[in-house]
C-alpha positions, 0 to 999 in steps of 0.5 A: 852137911850131907848125910849119905844113906840108903833104903833096904830092898826088903823093908824100905827102911832108911839107913845111914852109916855113922862113925862111932867114936868113944875114946875111953873104949878106944872105938872109932868104927862105922856102924849102919843105923836104922833111922827112927825119927820118933826114938828118944834113945839109940841102941846098937845090935849085939853083933855090931857091939861084938864087931866093934870090940865093946867090952860090956864089963866096962860099960855103965848100966842104964839106970832106967829100963828101955821100952819098945815095940818088942817089950821092955828090958 
């Protein structure tokens, strides 16, 4: 298997393009992700969610909070 990716010129961070497929929400699109090998969860940016047409009203609320370098939500 090959996974194609790139490094940004400003942050030198590794990115990959992943295909998001979720049939109940009728999603089948590419999204660019930052690779974080220490993460236990993956999230996408609001701008990507809007571009994908994700309806927040159809999503289930996560039962636990999320904690990151910027704080908790």
